[in-house]
C-alpha positions in Angstrom: 124.1 93.9 82.1 123.6 90.5 83.7 123.3 87.0 82.3 120.0 85.3 82.8 120.6 81.5 82.6 117.3 79.6 82.0 118.6 76.0 82.2 115.1 74.5 82.0 114.7 76.1 78.6 118.2 75.5 77.5 119.1 79.1 76.9 120.8 82.1 78.5 119.4 85.6 78.0 121.2 88.9 78.7 119.4 91.5 80.7 120.3 95.1 79.8 119.2 98.0 82.0 118.6 101.3 80.1 118.0 104.8 81.2 114.4 105.5 82.2 113.8 102.2 83.9 113.6 99.9 80.9 115.2 96.5 81.2 115.5 94.5 77.9 116.2 90.8 77.7 118.2 89.7 74.6 118.9 86.3 73.0 121.7 87.1 70.7 120.7 90.3 68.8 117.0 89.7 69.2 115.0 91.4 72.0 112.9 88.7 73.7 111.1 90.9 76.3 111.1 94.3 78.1 110.1 95.2 81.6 109.9 98.7 83.1 111.0 99.8 86.5 109.7 102.9 88.2 113.1 104.6 87.9 116.5 104.1 86.2 118.1 100.8 87.2 121.6 101.2 88.6 122.3 97.5 89.3 120.6 94.1 88.6 121.2 90.5 89.5 119.5 87.3 88.4 119.6 84.1 90.5 118.3 82.3 93.5 116.7 84.4 96.2 115.5 82.4 99.2 113.1 79.6 97.9 112.8 81.2 94.4 115.2 79.8 91.8 114.6 82.6 89.2 114.6 86.0 90.8 115.5 89.3 89.2 116.6 91.9 91.7 116.7 95.6 90.5 118.3 98.5 92.4 117.1 101.9 91.2 118.3 105.4 91.6 116.1 108.3 92.7 116.4 111.8 91.5 116.3 114.4 94.1 
């Protein structure tokens, strides 16, 4: 889980990584959006990355 502050919209979402690569974004109890990674996400971070103000970094695990 990670907070996703979107100051320009005046809200903060919560990103939740689920088994299977699904990452859901919540505003309160409501799902706002879902993205899918190629594998299960083990860590995620939202913030500034270089010149980009709104970057979501996902670290996935691989099954051997």
